[in-house]
N, C-alpha and C positions, 0 to 999 in steps of 0.2 A: 378138178385138180386136187381139191382137199380130200375128197372121198377116195381117190386113188392113193394118196399119201397115207391115209388112215388104213385102207385095205392092205397096204404093204406092211402093216404092223407098227406104224409110227403113231405117236401121240397126236390127238386132234389139236390144231392150233388154238391158242386161247388169248383173248384180248381183254385187258383190264382197263376200265375207264374210271378216272377219278373226277367227280363232279362236285364242285364246291359252291354252296349258296343256292339261291332260288331264282336265278335269272331264267325266265321262261324260254327265251330263245336258246340258251345253252341246253336246257332240258330237252327241247325239241330236237336239237342237233344230235344230242347223245342218243336219243331214241332212234333216230334215223340210222345211226352208225351200228347200234346193236341189232336192229332189224336186218340191215345189210349183212352183218356177220352171220346171223342165223340163216339167211338165204343161201350163203355160199358154204355153210357147214362149219364155220368157225364158232367155237363156244366163247361166250363173253360174260362179263359181269360189270355192273355199274356200282361203284362205291360212292355213296352219298356222304358228304360232310357239310356241316353248317358253315355259314359265312364267318362265324365267330372262331373257327379253328385257328390255332396259333401256327406260326411259321414252323416251330419246332415239331408240333404234332403232324403237320403235313409232310415235313421232311422225313419224319420217322415212318410214316405210311409209305412214302415213295421208296425209302430204303428197303422196307420189307418186301415190297413188290419187285424191286430190282433184284433181290436175292431169291425170289421164288422161282424155282426151276419150271413150274407149271405155267408161268406167264411168258408168252412170246412177244406180245405187244402191250405197251403201256402208254396210255394217252391221258394227259392232264388237260381237261377241257378249259379253253380260254374264252373270255377273260376271267381272271381270278378276281374276286371281289375285294375292294379296299386297297389302300396303299401299303398295308402291313405285309401283304403276301408278295414277296419278291420273286417274280417269274424267272429272272436271270439266275438267281441263286438256285432255284429248282433245276434249271438246265444244267448247271455245273454239278449238281448232285447225281444226275443220271450217269450210269456207267457206260463205257464205250462198247460193251458187248452187243451182240446182235439184236437183243430184244428191245433196246432203247437207243439205238445208235444214231437216229436222225439228227438230234440236236446236241449231242456231245461235241465238245470243241474239236476233238480229233476228227470226227466225221464231217463237221462243217469245213475243217481244213482240207479234207480229202475232196469235198465238193469244189472248193475254190481252186484246188490244184488239178482239176479235171481228172481225178482218179475215181475208180468205181466206188460207190458208196450208196447207202440206202437214201433215196431222195425224199425230201419233205412232201407230204401228200398233195397239198394244194399246188405248189410249183410243178410237181410231176404231172398233176392233172392238166394244168395249162399247157405244159410241154406236149402231152399226148394229144390234146385237142389240136394244137398247131400241126404236129407231125401227121396225125391220122387224117386230118382234113386236107393235107397236101399244100398248106400255106408255105410258100418259099421264105426262107430266112437268110440264106447266104447273101451277104452284101446289102441286105435291106435295112432301112431305118426303123428302129423300134423305140417307143417311149413307154417306160414303166412308171406309172404314177403311183408313188408310194415306195418308201425305203425300209419297210419293216424287215427285221431279221428273219422272220418266219415266212414271209411271202415275197415282198419286193426284191430283196437282195438275192435270194436263190433263183428267182425267175430271171433276173438280169444276168446272173452267172451262167445259167443254162443257155441263154440266148446269145450271149456275146462270145463264148469261148470257142476254141478250135474244134472243128468237126472231125479232125483226124486224131484227136487225143484219145486216151484210154476210155474216158467218159465223154463221148462226142457232144460238142456244143452246136449252136446254131449259126455261128460265123456272122452274126448281125452286128450292126453298129447301134449300141444301146445308150439311150439317155435316160437317166433316173431323175424324176422330179419329186419334190416333197413339200411339206407345209410352208416352207419359206420361199418356194418358187413363185414369183409374182404371176398373177393370173394372165397378164398379157404375154409374159415370156413362155408360160405354159402353152398358150395358144400357138405361139411361133414354133415351138418344138413339135406340137401335135400335128400341125397342118402339113408337116413334111414326113410324117410317120407312115410307113407301110403297115405296121402293126402297132396297135395300142393295147397295153395291158393296164387296166384300171384297178388299182389295189390301195386306194387312199382311205376308203371308208367315209367318203363325203357324198351324200346323195346328189345326183345330177351335176356333179362337178364337170363332166365332159358333155358338151353340147354339140349339135350338128355343125355349127360354124367353125369348130375346132378340128374337124375331121376332113381329110381329103377324100375325094371320090375314089371308091374301090378299096379303101383301107380295111384291114381285118381288126375287129374290136373285141377284146375279151374282157368281160366285166367280172372281176373277182370281188368287188365291194358288195357288202350286204348290210343293210341298216333297216331296223324296224321303225316305221313311221306311222302316223295316223292318217288314214285316207280322208281327204277333205270332204268327200261326198258321203261316204258311208260311216265315217267317224270310227271305223274299225282299224286295228293295226294291220299293216301289210309290209312285205319286204321289198325293198328297192335297192338298186345297185348304184354305182358311181356314174353310170352313163344314162343320159336321157334317151332311153331305148327307142321310143316312137320317132324322135327326131333323127337320131343317128342311123337307124336302120335303113333310111331312105338313101343314104350315101355309102354305107359300108357294104363290102362284098360278103363279109361274114360278121356275125355278131352273136354273142351268147346272151341268153335271157337271165334275169334274176327274179325269182328262183328258177332252178331247173337247168342251169348251165354248168358252171364250174363246181357248184356244190356237190352234185352226184358224182362228178369225176374225183373230187377230193375223197369222198367216201370209198369209191372203188380203189383208189390208190392206197388208202389206209388198209384195206383188206389185202391187197397185194403185198404191202410191207409186212403185215402180220404173217403171211404165208412164207415170205422170204426169210423172216426171222426164225420161224419154226424150223425151216429146212437148213438154217445157218448157211445160206448161200453167199453171204457177204461178211 
């Protein structure tokens, strides 16, 4: 698709990634994204800044990238280090134009109103997993564990909204749990769920006794922990994979499940932005 676009005389899509600090997991994620961009023909750059960068300096950088006609996709890798860097302020600084429209308030509003908009990469990846696997959503019970504005909230919006609207939803009955949901109540919600989307960032939060037979389980959580046997760091999800897989009809692994889908949807968004389709 990219090569056809370029062969027709158009500019090659370009993705700029801003990476702040020395978080090894973030550096690994960004490397995966830039490798994927190269694989599909998207040019990319990683802009490194120290954790000591001020809010004003980072906003100035984002402003310059916002106004650079060569930049089709702009990604600020999360998490940002320290409490001094206000993620929500950076979101408000992004313009509503095609290249950065996923998190601008106008476009979040369009998502919530079931209107066509560029979808956030991770929720879109979860949506594609569900739809392409053929997991039914209409009238089904769904529990989304996690209420973050960049994952839990948009996933819930996609799953519960009307399938006949401009941006079709899943017509599911969605329950959202969060850090203040008592564990026993969480289990009561989970045991009735046809689909579970785990996006809380708490390792092994969801265990086999919480899952009903035949449920579909999608694990968005990813946490770096120390392996008790090898003492080496490894990535785990929110779901006790080995226990839950015995009951689930579908289950995504960590790593290798939602992560690659997120990267794929980021590439799709960059192409959409370059073509100014939304």
